[in-house]
N, C-alpha and C positions, 0 to 999 in steps of 0.2 A: 504492499499498500504505499502511496506517496503521502505525503504528510506535510505540515507546514514546519519550517524550521526557522532560528533567529537570523539567517543570513537574507532574507527575503529585502528585496527594495522596491523602487518603483518599477512597475511592469512596464516592457517595451511597447514601441505601437503594434498595436494589433494588426496583423497582415490582413490584406484586402480580403481573403477567402476565408477568414477566421471568425470564430463566435467567441465573445468572451463572457465569461458568467462570474458576477462578483455577487455573495451573500452580504447583504448589511445586516442581517441578523438572523437566527433561527439554526445557528451552529454551534453546539456547544451549550446549548438553553433550550428550555421549552419556553417557547413564544417569541414575538419580535421577528415573525418571518417575513422575510422581503428578499426577493432575488432579482436582480439586476442583469438582463440580456443583453449585449451589446452587438450590433453587425451593422457594418458600411456606415457608422458615425451616427446610427439610432438607437433608440432604447427600449426595450420593453421590461415591464416591470409584473413581477408575479407577486402577489400579496403585499400587505403594506400593515402589519400587526403591532401589538404593545406587548410587553412583558410586564408583569405584576411585581411590585418590590418583595422584597425579602427583609426580615427582621434587622439585618445591619444596615439598610438604607431608610432612616427614620424620617417620616414628614415626605417622602417621594409618593406621588400618587401614581405616575405610569413611569414606564421606560420606552423609548421610541427607538427606533432603527436611528443611523447617525447618516444623515441626507448630505454630507460634506461632500463626499466623493462626487455626487452628482448635482450640487447646486447649482453650479453653472453651467449646467447643461439640461435643464428642466425644460426646455423648449425642443430638446431632441427626444422628449418622451413621447412616444407613439399611443401607448395606453397601457392603463393598470389592469392586469387579468385578476382577478379575485377567485380563488378556488372554491370559496365556503364563507360562511359569515360568522365564523368566531373571532371573537375578541382578538386572540394572538395572529389573525390574517387580515383582519379589516381594521384594528383600531386604531391604528396611527394614520388612515387616509385621511381625516379631517386636516392634521398638522402638516401633511404634503400638499392639500389642495388650498391652505393659506398660503404657500409658494407659488403655485399656479393654479388657479382655480378650475382651467377648462382642460385638464388632463381627462381623457374620456376612461370612465370605468367600465370595466366589462367583467358581466357575471352573469350567474343564472336569476331567474324569476325571483326565487325569495333572497337570494343572497342581496341583490340590489334594492329589493324592498326594504330590507333591514338597513342597509347599507343609506337608502335616501332619508329613512328615519332617524338614523343616527344623525345624519348630517345636517338635517332640520333643526336638530339642538343646537348645533355650531352656527347657524344661520347661512348654509352653504348650499346651493343649488347645484348639483352637479350635472356632469354632461354623462350620460349613460347609455351603454349598449349591451341590451341583453341578448344573451345565446344560451343554447340548450346543446344537450348530448347531441353526438351524431350532428354535428355543425362544424363547417369550416368558414374562417372568416380572416381575412389579412387586415393588419395592422402594420401600415408601412411594408419593411421587409419582411417582416415577421408572419408566415401563414399559420393560422394556429388551428387546429383541430381538437374540439372538445369531447370528453367521455366521461359517461356516468361512473361515479364512484359511491359506494355506499360510506356512510360516516355517522358521528352521532347528530349530525344535523341534517334536514333534508336539502336536496340539489345541489350537491357537492358536486364537483367537477375536476377530470384531471385535464392537462393540456398539453399537447404534442405540438412543438414547434418547429416548423421547417423554414432553414434558409440554405443558401447553396453551401454553406458550410457543414451541413447534415441536419439529422434528424434527432429532437430531445425530447424526451417524454418527462414531465414533471407530474407525479402522481397526485399532489396536493396530499392532504389528509385522507386516508382511507382505511377501510378494513372490506373483509370477503363474508360478511354475514349472507349466508344461504337461503335464510327465510326473513328477509326484512319487512317490516311491517307494512311500508309502502311498496313492496314488491320492486323495488327498484336495486337491482344487481349491480355490482362493480363489472364493469364491461371487459372482463379479461378475454373474451374473444377479440373484442377491439384491439387490447393490448399485444394479443398474438398478430393480429393482421399487420400491427406495427413491427413486430419481430422479424416478420417474414419481408418486408420491406427494408429493414436494416434501422435499429436503434442505435445510434453513435452515442447517444450519452443519456442515462438514466438517473434522475433525481428523484429520490424515492423516500417516504417517509418511514423513520428509524425509532419512532417512539417506543414500539414494543418489540425491539429486535432482539432482546435479552429473554423473551418470553415464549417457553416453546408451544408449539401446536397451533390450535386454530381458535379463532374468536367464539364467546359464548353468543348465541343467537339473542337479539333483544327479546324476540317472544319468551324466553324463558323466564323473564323479570316478571312477565302477568302473573302466574300462579302463585309467586311469593307475595306480590302486592295484594292479591286476593285473600290470601291468609291474614297479611296484617290487616285489612280492612274487617275482616270477619273477626278477628278477637279484638280489637280495640272498642273500647266501651264510651270513651270520650272523643276528645277531638282530634284528628289526625293532620300533622302538619308535614309537608313532603317538600324537601328541600333540593333543588337540582338547579343545574345550568339554567339560564334565561332563554338559551337558544336551543334545548333540548325538545324539541317537537315532539319525538316520538315517545320519549320517555313521560311527558306531559299527557300524550294523548291513552298511554296507558292508565295513569293515574285517572284522567277524568273516566274511563272507562269502568275502571273499580270503583270510582265515588257513585257513577250510576247506577252499577250492578248491587249497590248496597244501602242506596237511598240517601246518600249524603250530597248536600250542596257544596259545589267548590268556589272559593275565592282565590285570585291571584294578589299576591302581596308582592310589591317591589316594583319600582319606576319600569326598569327593563323586562321584567318577566310580563306584565301587563302591555307593554308597548310592543313586544316580539310575539307573544300569543295574539293578540290582536290582527298583527300582520298576518299570520300563518292561519288565522281563521278567514280573512278576507281573502285568502289566496286559495282557499280549500284544502289547504295541506292539515290542517287541524279540524278535527270533526267534534263540533260541541253541541249537544242536545239541546233544544230549547228551553231555558229554565234552569238548567243545570249551574250556570256560572252567576253568581250574585256579587253585589258592592261589598267592600270591607264593612261600612258603616251597617248593613242589614247583618252581618255575621252575629250581633248579640241577640238577634230576636229569634235565633234557632236554639233547637237543644245541641248541647255538645255532640251528643253521638249522631246529629245529621250534619256535621260541618268537615269538611275537608279544605285545609289552606295549602296553596301551593306557592311557593316563597324562594327568594334567592337566598344566597349567603352558604351554599354548601362548601365552600373552601374557607371559611371561618374570616371572611372580609368583614372588618371592623365595623363598617358602615351599612351592612347589608343588613335586609330585614332579619334574618335570623339571629345574628349576632347580638342585635338591638332586644329581641324577645329573650335572649339567655341572660341579658343583663337589666333586664325589666325597665326597659327604655323603647316600650312599642305599645301601640294601643292593642296589639294582642300580648296577654298576659299569659306566660305558661303557667300551667296548673297541674297538681299531682292527678296523674292519671292520663295525661294527654301522652299521645304516641308521636314521636318525631322520627322521620325519614330521611337519612342523608343518602339521597340516590344518586351517588357519583363517585369519582375515584379521589385519590388525593393527589393533587397537582405536587411535584418534588418541592419541598421548602415551606408548605403549607399545614404539614403535619401538625406541628405546635400550635398553631390557631385555631385549626379544626376540633381537635380534644380540648383545647380550652372552650370552645363552644359546645361540646358533647358536655363535659362537667358542669358548665353552667346551666345547661339545660336539666341534668339529673338532680343537680341542686333543689331545683323546685318541683322535683317528684316527677318528671317526664321520663317514659320509657324510650329510648334513643334506638333504633336500627340503624345499621351502617353495614358497607361492605365488610366487615369484619366478623359480622356475626351472621349474615344472610345474604342470599344472593338477589342484591337490590341494585347493582350496577353491573353493565358490562362494557366493556372500553370501545372505543373508537375507532381503535389503531389495530392494524393488522400485527400479530404476533408471526413469529419466525417461520413458521411452516406456511403462513400465506405471503410473506415477503419471498419465499422461495419459488412459489408458483409465478409471482411477476416477474423474477428474476429468470426463470425458465421459458415463460411465455415469450418475455420480450427480447431474450439474448443480446443484452447491450452489448457494444464494444467497449464502452467505459461504463463505472457507474459512480456516481456522487451521491452518498449517503446525507440525508437533511433532514430538518425537523426532530431533534435529539440532544441529548446531553452527550458528551465525549465516550460515556461507555457505551450508549445507544449507537453512536456513529461506528463505534470501531466494531460492536456485535454485528451491525449490518455488512461492513467491508468484510468481514469474515465469513458471513453467509455468501455474498457475492462472490468471493474467491472459492469457496466450495460448490458452487453451481458453475464455475469453469471460466470466471472471469479472471484475466491473470492480474497478478499482484500489483503490475505497474500500470493497471487500467482502472484500479480501486482510487480513487481521490479522497482522502480525508482532509477537508479544508476547516478552517476557521473563518469566523466573521470578518470579511475585509479582504480576505484571500482571492487573487484574481486568478481564475481558471481558465485558460484558454483552449478552445476546441479548435485544432488545425490539423489538416490532412487524416482526419479519423483518431484523432488521440489528442485526450484531456490531460492537461498539465498545470502545475501551479506554475505562474510565472512571475508573481510579484503582489504587493501589497499595497491596499489604499487605508486612507485614514478611516477608522472605523471604531467610536467609541458608545459608551451608553448617553443619552441624552435625555435628562430626568426632568419630569414633569412635577411641578410644585404649585398647586393652585392655578392660577394663572400664569404663570412662568415657566417658560420652555427653556431649557439650557443654561438658565442662570444657576443652578444648584450643579455643583462639579463635585468630583472626590475629595477635596481640601474641604469644603463645607461639610459633606457627610461625615468625615473623620471628626471634625470639631462637634457636629450631634451626636456621635458616638460617645465621645469623652464626656460632653454634657450628660448623656443620658447614663452614662454608666459610673461617673466619679464626681459630676459636678462642677461647680467652679468657685474659686474665690477672687475678690476683688480686693485690692490694696490701694489705697489714697495715702499719699504722704505730699507734704508743704516743705520747700526747702530753701534756705537762703544761701545761694552760691557763694554770696560776697563773704559770709561769716564760715560757712561750709558746716551749718547746723540745721538740724531738721527742727523746723518752727511749727509743724502741723501734723497730727498723725504719730505713728501708723494708725488709718482706720479701715478695718477689716471687716467687710461682708461675705456671706457666703450663700450659694444655694446648692441644695442636695449633695452637701456634704457631711455636716453634722449639726446634729440637733442640740449638741452641748455648747452653750454660751461661751464659756472660758477655754474653748478648745485652742486657742490662737494666743491665748495670752501670754506664751513663752517665747513668742516667735516676732512681738511686738519689739521687744529691746533688741533682739538680733538683727532685725530690720534696721533700726536707728545707730546702732552701733556701725553697722556694715557700710551705712550710706555715708555717715560723718567720716569714717575713715578714708572713703573712697574722694570725697569732695577735699579732704586735706592733702591728698595726693596728687590733686589736679583735673580729677573727675569732675567736668561741670555740665558736660552734654545732656539733657534731658533724656534723650533716647537710651544713652549708655546706663543713665542711672536707674530706668526703668527695667532694662536687660537686667542688671544686677539685682535688683528686687526681685524679679521672675526667677532668677536663678537661687538667690537666698530663700526664698518661701519653697521652691519646689524641692529644694535638696531636704529642708528641715520637715517637709510634709512627707518626702519619700522615707527618710528616716525612721521617723515617729510614727507614721500609719501605714508605710509600704503603699501608697495611693498616688496616683498621678493626675490629680484633677486640672482643670483648665484655669490658668493664673493669669489675671489681667491687672497689671501694675499701673496706676496712675501717679506720676510724680510731676508735681506743680511748682514753679519756680517764681519765688517773688523777689 
C-alpha cells in the first residue's frame, strides 16, 4: 500500500490527461467528507460535510473542511455532487455557498429537499440539479452516472465519474441490505457492468471494514421494536438520527399497531420527517402524529415520542430530557430506546445521557442490550463483493478512521489488487490518476476549520489549548503596581482566581515572593513592563507547580506609575 510520508511537498502540475483527487476531509476520521476531482482545470466536488467536535475541542459547534486549497478556484467548480443527506456529507454546504452562492448542487430528490430546507435556515436559495439512479449527466468535463445504493437514509447514490483520464467509482456511504424496507437495493449489477468497462479507481466506504460478514437487515429491527412497545406500560421515547426515515417508519408502524400516538421532538426531526412525508418516503397514517402541546392530554400508555439526541448531543432534546431541562419530564416507568450506533468519540456523552435517564427511573434500551439498530455501512463481506464486482485497477479507501482505511486496504489486496495500487491517503494528500495508475504526488494545506457560534475559522488550536487549560486547571490573575524610579512595589500583588481553588488564603505565601522578586529585578535595572510581567508569570507558575503540581493559566498585569 502506498501511504503518506513526511517528505511530501507541493504537487507538480497535473498532466493534461491526468485526473487529480484531493480529499479535504473524511480520511482518518468519521465525518467532514469532501473530495475534489480536477481535470483540465475544472473541478467537481463530491460531498461537503461536517465533523462534530470531541470533548477536547471545548466551545466548538462544528468542524468544516478546509477550503483553502480551492478558495481561489471557486469559479472552476462545475458542481457539488451530494451522495446523500447526512450531516457529515452535506453539513458544510452552507459555508461553501457563502463563498460562491451559485455552485450547482446535484443530488437525489430527498437529498436536495433536505438540503434546500437546511439552506433556507441560512437564507440561501441554491441552484439545484435533481438526478436519480440510472441517469447520466455531464458537468463540465465530468460525465457522471448515478447508481442506487442502500444506506440508513433513503435516496442515497453512488457516482461513476468518467473523464479522458479514466473511470472512477465513488460509492458514497452504502450497505447491501438484501431486504430493504423501501425495496431499493444497492446496484451491484451496475457496479459489475462498470467492472467490465474497466474501473480505473474505486473510492469506497470503509467505516465497517473491520467488521466481518454481512449487515443485519433493517427488517430485523421491527420484531424487537414490537416487543418494546408490547411490554412498555408508560410513555415510549425513541431517539435516533433525524434523517433515519426507515427507522422512524418502523417506529410509526409499531406505534400504530399498539395504539400509541406519535410526537416528533426536536427541530431537525420535525423538519426532516415533514420533508420525507411530503415526498412520499414516510407513510404517516392519518391522525397518528400529534403536536407536542397535545401530549399532556393523552394517557402515558398511548404516547410515543420520536426524538433527536441519540449521540448525547448536549443541546439535543433527549439530553435536555435527561437533565430535566425540557418540556417532556422523564418519569419512572418511561421506556427510552436509543435506536442508533455509537459514533466513535461520543461514547462518554451517550452513557452520560443513559445514566441521566436511568436516574429518573426510565428503562433504557440500546444496542448493547437489544437489536434496536443496524449499521448503514457495509461490513467486510460486502466490501469484498464490491471489490470483486468492480475489479478496480486502483483502490482508495475513504470515509473512515485510519484503522478502517487500513483494513479496507487489506481487503483490496486480498481480492487481487496489487499492493502498490492501494492508495492510503490522508486529508490534503494529492492523488493523481495518470496512465491508469494512482499515486500520491504531493500535499495541499488542509486543517480543521472550527465553527464557534457565528464565527468561522476565528478559533484555532492555540485558542483551544487555552480553553482546555482553563477548563482543566483554571486561571490566576496577578496585578502589581510598581514604581520603576524607586524600584519598589507600591501596590499589590492582588491575586484573583477562577476554577483553581476555593480556599481564600491559598496564595498568601506567593505574594511576598512576587514582591521580593520584582524589587530585586528592578534594582538590577529591569524596568520594561513586558519583562516584569514575564517574571511574575514564571515566579507564580514555578510556585504553583512546586506547591500544587498544577499548571493553571497565569495572567500577570504590571502597571507602572
